[in-house]
Residue, then its C-alpha position, 0 to 999 in steps of 0.5 A: m519610459r514608464k517605471s514600475l516595481f518588480l518582485v525579484v523571485g529570490t531564495w526566500s520567496l521560493l522557500a516560503a512556497a515549498p512544502a514541509l518535508a515529512a519526517t522519518y522515525y525508527v523503532a528498534t528492539t534496542g530502542t527506548d521511548t525516551a529517545v528521539g526516534s532517529q536511526a541512531a536513537p530509535f524508539g522502543t515501541l510502535a505505539k510511541a512512533n505512532s503518537t509522534a508521527a504526523a500525516g505523511d511521515t514514515i516509520y521504519v520498524r527494525g527487525g526483531t521480536y516485539y512482544i505485544t502485551s496490550q492493544v497497539v493503535l495505529s491512528k496517524s492518517g495520511t492525506s492522499d495516495a501521494n501522502r500516506t503515513k507509512i509503517w514499513a519493515y526496515p529494508g531487509e529485516t522482519p519485525v515480528l509483533d508477537a502476541s503471545r503475551y497479549v492480554t485482551s481488555d474484554a474477552a467478550v468482544d474482538v479486541p484486536v492486537v493491532l487496531v488501525t483507525g487511520s486512513w491513507m496509511h501503508l503497512k508493509g513487511l510486518e509479521i503479526g502472530n502467535a496470539k495467546v489462545g483464549a479460555s474456553g468460551d472467550h470471544s476471538y480477537s483479530l491479529l489486525r483489524t481496521k475500524s472506520a478506516s479507509n484507503n489503506t494499503f496492506e502489503l507483504l504482511n504475514l499474519h499467522h497463528g491468531f485466536g481469530p481472523g488474521l486481517f479484518i476490514d471493518t466498516g469504513t468507506g473502502g478504497n483499501l488494497i490488500l496486496n501480496c499478504d499471507s494469513h494462515d494457521n488462525y484458529d479460535a479454539a473453543g471460542s464463543q462463536g464455536d470451535g474454529q468458527n471465526g478463524d478466517g484468513f481475510g475478512v472484509h465486512y460492513q462497508t455500505t458506501g464508497p469505493s471497492t476494496i481490492i485483494r490481490g496476490c494473497r494466500a490464506w491457508m490452514d485457517s480454521d474457518d474460511g480463507y476469505d469471507f465477505i459477509y454483510q459487505e455492501v460494496p463490491i470487492t474485487i479479489e484476484k490472483s489469490y490462493a486458498f487451501h487447507n481451510g476448515y478445521g475445528s468442530s465448527g469451522n466452515g472450511n470454504g476457500f473463497k466465501i463471497g457474500s452474503s449481501g442483503t442489497g444484492i451487490r456483485h463481487i468480482v472473483q477472478n484468476n484465483v485458485a483453491w484446493s483441499n478446502k473442507a467445504a467449497g473452493f468457491y462459495a456464494n454464501h446466500s448471495s442475493g445479487g449474484n457475483t462475477w466469476y472469471n478464470n478460477t481454478s478449484y481442485s479437490n475441495g469438498t465442492q468446487y463451486n457452490m452458488l447458493a442464493a437467498t433473499f433477505e429481510a429489510d435488515g439486510r442480514t436475516i435470510a428471508t428465503d434460502a436456496v432461491t433461483l436468481t434471475g435477470t441481472k442478479v444471476h451469477i456469471m461464470r466463465n472460463n472456470v476449472g472444476f477438477p473434478n466437476k462437482n458443483t452445487n446450487m447451479t440454478g440461477v447461473d449464467s454459465a458458459s465456457n467452464t469445464w463442466d459446460l465444455n464436458i472436459t474431464q481433467a486429468a492430473n497430467d493436464f497440469i504441470s503439478t497437482s502438488e503444493t510443494g513450495c506454495t507456502g514458501p518465501r515470496e519472490a522479489d516482486g511479491s508474487v508466490p514462489a516460482v516453485c509453486t506450480n500447482l495447477h498451472l497448465q501443462a503444454g498440450s492441456p485440453l484447457i488451453d485456448k478453450g475460454a471466452n474473451v472476458g477482457l482479461t489478458y491472455a496468450g494464444t488464440a483464446p483465453d485458457l481455462g482456469a487461474f493460470e494462462f499458459g505461457m504467461a507469468g503466474t499469479g502475483g500482485t502488482i507492486g503497491t504504492g511505495g516501491a518494489t517489494s522484497v522477498g517476503g520471508t522464509f517460513a520456519a517451523g510452525g509458519t513463522q516468517v523469519v526473513g524478509g520485510s521488504s526493501t524498497t526502491g529508493g531506500v532510506s534517507s541519507s544525511g549530509g548528502t551533496r547538493a546537485s550541481g550543474g543544473s538550473v534552478a527552479g524558479l529561474g526557468g530551470s529544473a528542481l534542486t535537491t538539498g541534503g542528499a536522498g529524501a526519506a523513504g524513497g527520496v529524490t536523488a540528484v545526479g549531475g544536476s538533474v533530478v531523478t525521482t525514485t519509485g515511491g519517493r517524495p521530493n526533497a526541499g526545493g524540489s517543488a519550487a515555483t515553475g519558471g520563476a514568474a515575477n509579479a510586476g509592481t510589487s516590492v521585493v521581500a528582503t533580508g537577512g537570515l539566509a546565512t552561510g558562514g555567518a554572513s547574511s544574504t540580502i535581496v534588494t528591491a529592484l525597480s523596473s524601467g521597461g526595455a529589454g530583459g536584463d539582470t535583477g536582484s542582488g544580495a550578499l551570501g558569505g560576503a560576496s554579492f550576486v545578481s540573478n538573471s530574470s530574463s528567462s522567467s516565464g510570465n514576465a512579458g517584456g522583461c525588466g530593464c532595470r539593474v541593481p548594482g553588483r556582480r553579473s550573474t551566471p547560472a551556476r552561481d545562481m544555482a549554488l547560492l540558492g541551494l546554499a540558502l535552501m539548506s541554511l533555511l531548512g537547518m534553521r526551521r526543521g527539527p532533528h527529524g525533518r519536522a518544523s521545530h516550534v522554537 
């Protein structure tokens, strides 16, 4: 009988392969930057939390007002969608980053209040507002601006009363998601670019390569310039299920709801299921587009102009207009389907492939075609799923409306025999964003006088990390042919909950230590086992003893002492171990429950030795 060495799949080898747990930090108005950043001893500033965090960590910002006096830079990138660095409002609370005391370091350029330079980040539930109005002739500055950052998610942000744009995406390689955010009452009064000229709600600009950015379920209102502006953006954007109303004031503010362009290279944005009303200029504006855009199922009501499809050609620099008011042809034409203009008042409609819109169908709307033409409730707190308030029924179709079932199938979801015209399909839920990465959204806040969001901030499915939780029991152990084991209770930010020995992963969470141990526990024949020591419970160390294989039927392998008692783990069920192991190391016969319990204790013991106070590996 041939003898061979056999590697016991023991506790130590499983732990060595397990990924490091992300840390969770807290910021509170009662905290201090000399604290450790725990829930009991939080940091006092977001800047301190950012400098302490690493990729994939979570920063919870407690409710209250944080006065920003100089720029806050958020720089700690995550590494992927599954490992984002999160900066979230603490569940049920609203942190307000108040810029009323902010002092720009250079009044000649945009020095934003919050600058995001990190990628793969997720900001959620924060309120940023109340910027100090600059002196006459000062350059506007953004409340929140990214710079060369990509793949970020901005969710349930409330940006208001800024001296310039609310949210400005600047360069980067795209891949951003702006989800269920609000940007309103932004006004660069007497700014260097003109009175109100740069007070946009949302702007996405200057990207030249990479994936698209998506804007979904957002609201922009009472901004001095435009609700949304994509000038000099050279990668397509999809904007959907979003609102723009009452934009354009000050002597220089443009006042478009959706300003979709311009692009010198002729890229095509997708604009679908959006609604614009009471904007000073156009509800929907192509802004000298050189390549046309795709406009599906939008509703424009009582704007200066409903749809303005102005096109142009550009010089080689991509920014200087060569010829304005041109007629687009071929693949560059605008494509318009299922849009509502109420009334039908459009401009620059040459160079447009237009069909199944209210003006093509000669439908003249009346107020009673809609449930309401009032904006009552439309600036109120969001629903639990992040959508606009249910009481906001402005321009939703009324039963019997001549706009129902009159559209063309463009691939969007619809009810009835054909798509309806406009942003709201009769008989389906209204506009709202899909829940973003990281779990369910919360109410979003109520607006007090002046538009300040005072309640909300978003509780997430999975909740906060718990300490000292119980280990799962009754299940099998990963690495011995069974399922993963959790230790220490729920994980940070979403976490993993052990229920009756099974592993239940909550939305947006990440596994606890041990949750991603080796599948099946396959062993490497012919290799000696790691041994010894350090996995202590109650002062006694465990030892994993080398086992020798002797061929034959699968048997018991591996033994060690934990807390004074020896144990033997059974390897016969391990995948990849053809023929099993015929050897046995002296000791007690194993049971699955004992194996699981001992492995769990060893996991918790090692984590206690190797992790710092917030779950990060200590450097002792």
